[in-house]
C-alpha positions in Angstrom: 10.5 15.3 15.6 9.9 11.6 15.3 12.4 9.0 16.2 14.5 8.1 13.3 13.2 4.5 13.1 9.6 5.1 14.2 7.0 4.2 11.6 9.5 2.9 9.0 8.5 1.5 5.6 9.4 -1.9 7.0 7.0 -1.3 9.8 4.2 -0.3 7.4 4.9 -3.4 5.3 4.7 -5.8 8.2 1.5 -4.1 9.6 -0.1 -4.1 6.2 0.5 -7.8 5.7 -1.1 -8.7 9.0 -3.9 -6.1 8.9 -4.8 -7.2 5.3 -6.2 -10.4 6.8 -8.2 -8.8 9.5 -11.8 -8.0 8.6 -11.2 -9.5 5.2 -14.2 -8.6 2.9 -14.6 -12.2 1.6 -14.2 -15.8 2.8 -13.7 -19.1 1.1 -17.4 -19.6 0.5 -18.5 -16.0 -0.1 -16.5 -14.3 -2.8 -18.9 -11.4 -3.4 -16.5 -8.4 -2.9 -16.4 -5.7 -5.6 -13.8 -3.1 -6.4 -15.5 -0.7 -3.8 -15.2 -3.3 -1.1 -11.4 -3.7 -1.7 -11.0 0.1 -1.8 -12.8 0.3 1.6 -10.8 -2.6 3.0 -7.5 -0.8 2.0 -8.8 2.4 3.6 -9.5 0.5 6.9 -6.0 -1.1 6.8 -4.3 2.3 6.3 -6.4 3.9 9.0 -5.4 1.0 11.4 -1.7 1.4 10.6 -1.9 5.2 11.2 -3.5 4.4 14.6 -0.9 2.0 15.6 1.9 4.5 14.6 0.2 7.1 16.8 -0.7 9.2 13.7 -4.0 10.4 12.3 -5.2 9.1 8.9 -6.5 11.8 6.5 -8.2 10.7 3.3 -8.6 12.4 -0.1 -6.6 15.5 1.0 -7.5 18.2 -1.5 -7.5 15.7 -4.4 -3.8 15.2 -3.9 -3.5 11.6 -2.7 -5.8 8.9 -1.4 -4.5 9.2 2.2 -1.9 10.6 4.4 -0.6 9.6 7.8 0.0 12.7 9.9 1.8 13.2 13.2 1.8 16.3 15.3 4.7 17.5 13.1 2.8 17.2 9.9 2.4 14.7 7.0 4.7 11.7 7.4 3.5 9.2 4.8 1.5 9.7 1.6 -0.5 6.7 0.4 -2.1 5.9 -3.0 -4.1 2.8 -3.8 -5.4 1.9 -7.3 -7.1 -1.1 -8.9 -4.8 -0.8 -11.9 -2.7 1.7 -14.0 0.0 3.0 -11.6 1.3 5.9 -13.6 -1.1 8.6 -12.4 -0.7 7.4 -8.8 3.1 7.5 -9.1 3.0 11.0 -10.4 0.9 12.1 -7.3 3.3 10.5 -4.9 6.4 11.9 -6.7 4.9 15.5 -6.6 3.2 15.3 -3.2 3.6 18.6 -1.2 3.5 17.7 2.4 1.6 19.8 5.0 3.6 20.8 8.1 2.9 23.5 10.7 5.1 26.7 10.2 7.4 25.9 13.2 8.5 22.5 11.6 11.7 22.8 9.5 11.3 19.4 7.7 8.9 19.9 4.8 8.9 16.4 3.2 7.4 13.1 4.0 9.3 10.1 5.4 8.2 7.9 2.5 5.4 7.2 0.1 3.3 4.0 -0.3 1.7 2.7 -3.5 -0.8 -0.2 -3.2 -1.9 -1.7 -6.4 -3.0 -4.9 -8.1 -1.5 -6.6 -11.1 -1.9 -9.8 -13.1 0.5 -12.6 -12.0 2.3 -12.6 -15.4 2.8 -8.8 -15.4 4.3 -8.2 -12.0 7.8 -7.9 -13.5 6.6 -5.1 -15.9 5.1 -3.2 -12.9 8.3 -3.4 -11.0 10.3 -2.1 -13.9 7.8 0.7 -14.5 7.8 1.8 -10.9 11.7 1.6 -10.7 12.1 3.7 -13.8 9.5 6.3 -12.7 10.9 6.6 -9.2 14.4 7.0 -10.6 13.6 9.8 -12.9 15.2 13.2 -12.2 14.5 15.1 -10.1 14.5 12.0 -7.8 12.1 12.2 -4.8 13.8 12.9 -1.6 12.0 10.0 0.1 11.6 6.2 -0.6 8.6 4.4 -2.1 7.1 1.3 -0.6 5.2 -0.7 -3.3 2.5 -3.1 -2.1 1.7 -5.4 -5.0 -1.4 -7.7 -4.9 -1.1 -10.2 -7.7 -4.1 -11.9 -9.2 -5.4 -14.1 -12.0 -8.5 -13.4 -14.1 -11.4 -15.7 -13.2 -15.1 -15.9 -14.1 -17.6 -13.8 -12.1 -19.1 -16.9 -10.4 -15.7 -17.5 -8.8 -15.2 -13.9 -7.8 -17.4 -10.8 -8.1 -14.4 -8.7 -8.9 -13.3 -11.3 -11.6 -10.0 -11.5 -9.9 -8.6 -14.3 -7.7 -5.7 -13.0 -5.7 -2.6 -15.0 -5.1 0.1 -13.0 -3.2 0.8 -9.7 -1.6 4.4 -8.6 -2.0 6.2 -5.5 -0.7 9.2 -3.8 -2.4 11.2 -0.8 -1.2 12.5 1.7 -3.8 15.2 3.7 -2.2 18.7 4.9 -3.2 19.9 1.4 -3.8 18.3 -1.2 -6.0 14.7 -2.1 -5.2 14.6 -4.6 -2.4 11.8 -7.1 -1.7 10.8 -6.8 1.9 8.2 -9.6 2.2 5.7 -11.7 0.5 2.6 -13.6 1.7 -0.3 -15.4 0.4 -3.3 -13.1 -0.3 -6.1 -15.1 1.2 -6.2 -15.6 5.0 -7.5 -19.1 4.7 -4.4 -20.1 2.8 -2.0 -19.1 5.5 -1.3 -22.5 7.2 -1.8 -22.8 10.9 -3.8 -19.6 11.5 -7.3 -19.3 12.9 -8.6 -18.7 9.3 -7.6 -22.1 8.0 -10.0 -25.1 8.2 -7.3 -27.7 8.8 
């Protein structure tokens, strides 16, 4: 079995923040990324996190979830990412049936992850929706890590996806009230003092 604190939701959140900036699909002067580019970027980030955890990333497993992180003991983390409309994704994560080899007694995952995008002025609505859904009975036996990328609508000439990202924020929904784990600027070149910034 895994060490208790190995590959925690907090670890996933920290790695997601840093890997989000790596191989970023756009730069300050070239904003031509479409929805498929962002989907691919998230897949690469999830794959990299699995690798750093010592897990294997599995994608589109039987139409159940977008990805799973699997150890030698079976599925450890279920991951969904969506451009919008979180309800279907939450249902998949709530009802996820983990795969484990027959000799493993534990038949659930450590936690689930939902990565989604929402307009800056609606992030409170998304948090409320996720909290209410995750709190419904029967309550899942595992926590949910929500990665929320906030954006504002812009014209296509500013961004091919017609979205300008502002922040990425991570929240953990567990037995207690949801807790905000971390928040960061969404664009690498806006993180002061890094190699991506011009000044």
